[in-house]
Every structure is written in structure tokens, then in C-alpha cells.
N, C-alpha and C positions, 0 to 999 in steps of 0.2 A: 815553249820555255815559259815557266811561271815567273811572274814578277814578284820581287821582294817587297814586303810591306815596310812601312817606316819603322815598325817595331823591331825589325831585323837590321835596320840601319842604325848608325851612330849619330846622335845629335851633337852638334858643336854650337855653343852659345857664346855670345859676346857679353862679358861681365866686367864692368868698369874699364872698358877698353882692352881687356885681355880675352884671349880665347880659352875656353874650358870645355871639357867633355861633359855633357849633361846626361849622366847615366840614369838619373831619375826621370828624365824627360819632363821636368817641371820647373826648370829655371826660368825666371822672367826674362823678357826681352826677346830680341830677334835671334833666330836660330837657323841652322842649316844642317843638312843630312849628308853623310858620306857612307858609301858601301864599305863594310869591314872586310874587304878582300885586298890582298897584296897588290894585285894588278891595278885596282882602283886607287889605292894609296899612292902608288908610283905615278899614275896618271895625274893625280891631284898635285903632287910635288912638281912634276914637269910642266904643268899647265902654263901656257903663255898668258892666260887671262889673269890679270893681277887682282881683280876684285872678286870676292866671294859675294855674289849678288844678293843672296838671301840675307846675308848679314850686313850688307851695305858697308863693307870694310875692304880696304886694300890690304892684301897680305904679302909680306915679303917672303922670299925663299926660306929664310930661317923660321918664320912662323909656320909655313907649310910643313917643313921638316919636323918641327916640334909637335904639331898636331898629329902627323902621321906616326911619329914615335910613340905618342901617348896611346893611339889606337892600336898600334902593333903590340905594345906592352899589355894592353887589355886582352888582346887576342891570345897572347902567349900565356897569360894567367888562366884564361878560360880553358885553353887546351891542356894545361897542366892539371886542371881539376877533373878533366874527363877521363 
């Protein structure tokens, strides 16, 4: 099984205390990466770990759902263009 590179993953960055998708991979500050697959997004939402360690932020369930929805919308747009 081939490992995915970070360019295939989606970067999430902390900007002024808010989480944003870093599509350009150039936003300053701490960032974390998520796999853009439905099963990974569901696992991210259900995670019992409250801290996104690479961001050094505690995430509520609402924040996790919000980020997963942003990623899913991006995937839907990408699929519509193909």
C-alpha cells in the first residue's frame, strides 16, 4: 500500500484562533493535515482526543464537524469538475 504525501492531504491552519483550510499550503502559523477521505473525516469527528496536537488547540465537536464539512464541500466541488 502506497503512502499518501502531504500534498494529497488537506492542511488545516489556525488563523486568529479560528480554523481554516489552507488550500495554498502557505498560511503562516501552526498547521495540521487530514486525509481527504470520508472515513478519515468521520474518524476525525468521532475522535475522543480533544486536542489537535499539531495545532496545539482544543477542538469542540462543533469545530470538528465544521472542518469536516469544509473538506467535504471541497471534495464535492472537485468531483463535480471531473
